[in-house]
N, C-alpha and C positions, 0 to 999 in steps of 0.2 A: 487840224489833222488832214492829211492827204488820203482821200478814199478813192479807190479805183473799183469800178463795178463791171464785172464780166457778164455779158448778156443784158446790157443796160436798156435795150429797146423792148424787152419783155414788159408786160403790164405791171407786174409786181416789182420788177427791178427798177423801172423808171420812177415809180412812186418812192422807192427807197432812196434813189438819187435825189429826189426833191426834198425828202426829209433830212438827209445828211446836209444838203446845201442850205436848207433853212436854219440849221443849227450852226452855220458859219464854217463848215468844213469846205476844203477845196476838193471838188469832185470831178473825176474824169471817168470815162467809160469806153467800152468796146463791145462790138456785137458782130457775130458771124454774118448776119444779114440785116443791117440797119435799115429801118423804115425811115423814109425821108421826112414824113410828118412828125415822127417821134424825135428825130434828130433836131428838127427845127424847134420843137417845143422845149427840148432840153437846152438848146443854145440860148433861148430866152432867159434861162436861169444861170447862164454862164458856164454851162457844162459842155465840154467838148467830147465828141464821140469818134473813135477810130473804127475803121472797118477791119474785121478779122481779129485774130489773136496773135500777140507777139510779145516776146520778152522785153522788147524796147518800151512797152507801155509801163514798165514797173519802176522807172526812174523816180526816186524820191517818194514812192508809195509807202504809207504807214499801215494801211489796211486794205485788203482785197476782199470784196464781197462777190460771190459767184452764184449764178443760177444753178438750180438742180439739173438743168439741161446740159451743163458743161461736163464733159467726160472727166473722170478722175485723173487720167493720164494726159490731159491737155498740157501742151508745152508751157503756156503762160502760167497756169495754175501750179504746175510742178516747179517751175523756176521760182515762183513766189515763196513756196514752202522752203526750197533750198536756200533762199536768201534770208530766211527768218522773218518774212513779212507775215503779220497776223492774217489768217484767212478765215472767212466765215461764210457759211451757207446763208441763203436768203432768209430762211426761217430763223436762224440765230440772230441775224442782224435786226430783223423786225422785232423779235422778242426783246432785245436789248433796248432798242429805241422806245418801245412801248412801256418799258418797265417802270418809268416814273410817271405814268399817266393813269387816269381813271379810264379803263378800256371798256368800250361797248363793242362786242365781237359778233360778227355776222357771218355764218357759214351756210353751206347747203349746196346741193348739186346744181340747182338753178335759182336764179333770182338774187343771188347775194350781192352782185355789183349794183344792180338797180336799187335794192333795198338799202344798201350802205349809202349810196348817193342821196336817197330820199331822207334817211335819218340825219345825214350830215347837213343837208339843206334846211331841214326843220330846225336843227340846233343852231345853225347860223342865223336864220331868220328870227329865232327866239332870243338872240343876243348872247348865246353861250360861247361864241368864238371857238368852235371845235377844230381839232386837228382831224383831218379826214384822209384815210388811206384806202383807195379803191382800185379796182382792176379795169376801169374804163375811163375814157377821157370826159371831163366836164369842161366845156369851153369857158364857162364863167370862172373856172379855177385854173385855166391854162394848163390842163393836164389831169392827172389822176391823183394829185396830192394837194391838200389844202393845209398850209401851215396855220397853227392856231395854239390854243391853250392846253390845259391839262386834261380836258375831256377829249379822248381819242376814239373816233368811230372807225373801226378797222374791218375791212373785208378779210376774212380769215379762211384761207384756202385749205382744204384737206390734202391737196397734193403735197407730196414730200413731208407729210405730217406737220405742216406749218402750224395749224391751229392748236396743236397739242403743246406748243411752247408758250402760249399766252395764258394770262390769269385775268379773266375779264371780271368787271363789276356786274355787267349784265351780258347775256348772250342769246342768240337766236339761231335756229336752223330753219332756213326757208323751205327746204325740201330735201328728200333723201332718194337717191338712185344709185345704181351700181356703177359708180365712176371711180377711176384711179385704182382699179384692182391691181395694177402693176406695182403699186406701192404697198398694198395690204395683203394680197394673196388670196383672200376669200371674202365673200359677203359678210360673214360673221365677224371677221377682223375689222372690216370697214365700219360696221355698226358699233362694235365695241369702241372704236376710235371716237365716233361721235358722242357716245355716252361719256367717255373719259373727258372729252372737251367740255361738255356741259357740267360735269362734276367739278371742273376746275373753277367754276364761278364762285366768287367770294361770298362770304356770309352776308345775308340780307339782299342778295341779288335776285334778279328775275331771269327766268329761263323760258324761252318760247320755242315750242316744237310744232311740227306739222301734225294736224289732227289725224292724218293717216298713219303716223309713226309715233304715237305717244310714248312708247317704250324707250325712246332715246333719252327721255328725262328721268328714267327710273332711279339712277344713282344720285342725280342731283336732288331729286325729291326726298330721297332717304336721308340726306344730310341737311334738309330744311330749306332748300331753295324754293322760291315761288315759281310754280310751273303753270304756264298758260298754253293752251292749244290754239292753233290758228288754222282756219279753213272752214269749209261747210259743216255746220253743227258744232264748231268749237267755241271757245270763249271769246275769240277774236274773229268775228264773222260779219262782214259788212253787208248791208242791203244795197243792191246795185239797181240804179234807175235807168231808164231809157235815154239814150243820147245819140243823135245822128251826126257824128263828127269825129275828129281825131282825139278822142278822150272818153272819160267815163264819169258819170254822176254816181254818188254813193252816199250812204248814211252809216256812220260808225260812232259808237259811244255817245249817241244823242246829238251828233253834229252832222249837218249836211255838207258834203264836199264835192269838189270837182278835181279830177286828176287829168292833166293834159297829156295823157298817153293812153292808147287803146288797149283793151284786153283784160279779161278777168284775172290773168296771171299778174298783171300790173296792179290791179286792185289788191290782190293778195300780198304783193310786195309792200304796198302802201300800208296795209293793215299792220304788218310786222314793224315797219318803220315808226308808225304812230304809237304802237304799244311800247316800243323801246324808248321813244321820246318821253312818254308818260312816266316810265320807270326812272328817267333822269330828272323828272320834276317839271316837265313841260305840260301844260294843260292840253286836253284833247282838242279844244276849239282852236288853240294857237297852232297846234300841229296840223290840223285839217286845213286851216287857212293858209299856212305856209306851203303846203303841197300844191295849192292851186297855181302857184307861180314857179313850181319846180321846172327847171329848164331841160331836164332829160339828160341821158347819157349817150355819148357817141356809140353808134352801132346797136342800139336797142330800138328797133323799128324806127330808125332815123331817116327822115326824108333828106336825100342828098341832091335832088334835082328833078328836072322835068325834061322829057325828050319826046317830041312828036305827040304831045298830049298824054304821055304816059308818066305817072308818078314813079320816080326811082327811089327805092328804099334799101338801106343796108341794115342787116341784122346779124348778130354774133351767134345765133343759135347753131349748135353743133350736136346736141343730144336729141334723140327722137322726141322726148317730151317738150323740149324747147321749140323744136321745129313745128310740132303740131300746134302749140300754143300761139306762136307768132303767126302762122298761116291762118289759123282760125280767126284771130283778131282782125287781120287784114281782109279776109274773105267777107267778114261781116260789114266792113266799112267801104270796100272798094266799089267804085262805080264803073264796072267793066271787069274783064278777065284778070286773074291773078297768076302771074308767071314767076317761077322761082329758079334761080341759078344757085345750086347747092354745091359746096366744096366740102366733102368729108374730111374730118380732122383726125389724124393719127391712124396708122394701120391697125393697131391693137383695138382701138374703139370701133373701127369699121368692121373688123372681123367679128366682134362680139355683137354688134347692134345693127348690121346692115339690113336685116329684115324689118326691124322697127323703123329705121330711117326711111326705107322705101315706102312703108305703109303710111308714114306721116306725110310724105310728099304728095300723096294722092289727094290731099285737101286742096292743093293748087289746081288750077285749070290746065296748066302746062308746066312741066319741070325739066330741068337740064342738070346733069350731074358732071362736075369737074373731076379731074384726077385727084386722088387722095393727097392731102397736104401732110408731108412727113413730120414737120416740126422737129421734135427731139428724137424721133425714132428712125430706124432703118426699115426698108421695105420688107413686107412679109410675102412669101411665095403664094400666089393665087389670090391675094387680097388687092383688089383694085375697084375702081368706080363702077365696073360692070355688075358687081354684086348688089350695090344699092339700086342701080338702074333696073336690073332684072326683077328685084324684089318689088320695086315700085310698079312695074308693068303688071306683075302678077296680082297686085292689089287693085288694079284697075286704073292706074295713073297713065297719063299720056307723057311719057318720059323718054329722054334721049341722053346719050353721053355727049360731052362737049369739051373743047380745050380752051385754055385761057385766050388763045389767039382768035377764037371765034366770038368772043364777047363783044368786040366792036361792031361786028355785023348784026348781032342780036340787038344792040342798042339802037342802031340805025333803022332797024326794021320794026321797032316797037311802035304800036299805033293805038294807044289807049290802055286804060286799066292801070294796074300796078305791076312793076317789075322789081322783084326782091333779089338782092345779092346776099347770100346767106352762108355763114361758116366762120370759123375762128382763125382761118389762115390768111392767105394773100389776096383772096378774092375782093375784099373791100378796097385795098389800095389800087388794084388793077381797074376796078369799076370806076372809082373816082377819077383816076387819070384819064381813062377813055371817055368818060362823060364830059370832062372839060374839053377834050379834043373834038368830040361830036358837037358840042355847043358852039365851038368856034366856027 
């Protein structure tokens, strides 16, 4: 089958491309703003990527899969429908691909990518040969999809109601926060969606919920699913030991372990991954041992280089809780000042959470705020990076606005400590490119 994917450079879309390709389909794609590194990784799979959208991409296409970010009146999508080509949203395609698998589904406002990669790594090291679908790149898997067997460990996004189309054997919610209200309309509707997701777990399945939000498992518990709470005081609660390095020591389920990633938020992610692995039949000691060699996910407190004695780190955090967790982890470990360059993601999110974003930035010794990355949205009047910057200053932060063009000078002037490039938009690609130029 000839499958064409619109928005192929998106994290979920590129993983779909990998899955279709692994099944023997001929896959092509296009993207309005293709990332060079993503194009390169897809090319290794034999998948060609066109820039922009055009009717000319539809020659011999049997199925078109499109991102939720693609407007309904897009010329290429409209033409595909007129030509009678089967069109599917990302969520529909994922559900179809997963339908023949034993699905372990991981959702949540924060931590789901890391937790999914950890669970996938554990299953791989335990010899289960899992199929893994994640929203971040794993260099060891050449991207964000690992082809494998019938056990499918899937990052299940609440955006576009994707997770409601899956029927998991086991499922977890890593955390709950008011995200993607543009899809749900109200906090109540968002919480109901998470409850419905967990209620869809098959008989005999295990459901893991954050200890702060046990009510998410209410309906799943009523129909007999095993409910476990994760977090301080919950049924899954690791003891954390002291460690002076880029990682954490911990004890869970009677096993001593080491996680090669800093931060209590990563310990919590590991807890969920280990518990899900146990639900799949992996012993706790095997799971803990496997995580000691976990290679990490791109853009999750990832060290990307050094410049003038400064450690350069990239992180995907874009929600205030994620920002605070990442900065707190680095602050604990850094030998010198912590500086962050933050790129707010989406006007709607910035409008709703700019105060909390600014408050989180005060954890750093110095912060810079880039213009808001629009992604799939249009600008909103009065919503720009000054909202975040002003909120940070009011909370006591040393914060300034900055443009992408000023990042090179910031890199050149770095003199020790840690410099973090943070956000879900273009800041990572810009930082990596400029870092290579500075190193030359």
